C-alpha positions, 0 to 999 in steps of 0.5 A, spaced: 865 675 569 865 682 565 866 683 558 867 690 558 869 695 562 870 703 562 877 705 563 880 713 564 886 716 564 889 717 571 889 724 574 895 728 574 900 726 580 906 730 579 910 735 583 906 741 579 899 738 581 900 739 588 896 735 594 889 733 594 885 739 598 880 736 603 875 741 605 870 737 609 869 730 611 863 726 612 862 727 619 865 734 620 866 740 617 873 743 619 876 750 620 876 755 614 882 758 615 883 761 608 879 764 603 878 758 598 876 753 604 871 759 606 868 759 599 867 752 599 864 752 606 859 757 603 858 753 597 855 747 601 851 752 606 848 755 599 846 749 597 843 747 603 839 754 603 837 754 596 834 747 596 830 749 603 834 743 607 833 738 602 840 737 599 847 737 604 853 736 600 859 733 604 866 730 603 868 736 599 875 735 596 879 737 590 885 738 586 888 744 582 888 743 575 893 746 570 890 753 570 890 753 577 882 752 578 880 748 584 876 742 581 872 739 586 870 731 585 867 725 589 862 729 593 857 726 597 850 729 597 845 727 603 838 728 601 832 729 606 826 724 604 
């Protein structure tokens, strides 16, 4: 039924890449036991305050890239309408 589609390379998935880190879920935030998790939780809190309660980020997860920078992907954004 479709003549075209978009294809992208897979994310790296070797031993060096490390596991997926899940910082918050869709319905719970979880405990922040390390500095990176605390920073991600603070970012989500900042966005809620900065947007005056309009935008709530959840389901925050990520992977370290080759430079060891955490790249967050596939977040959910809940808005107050």
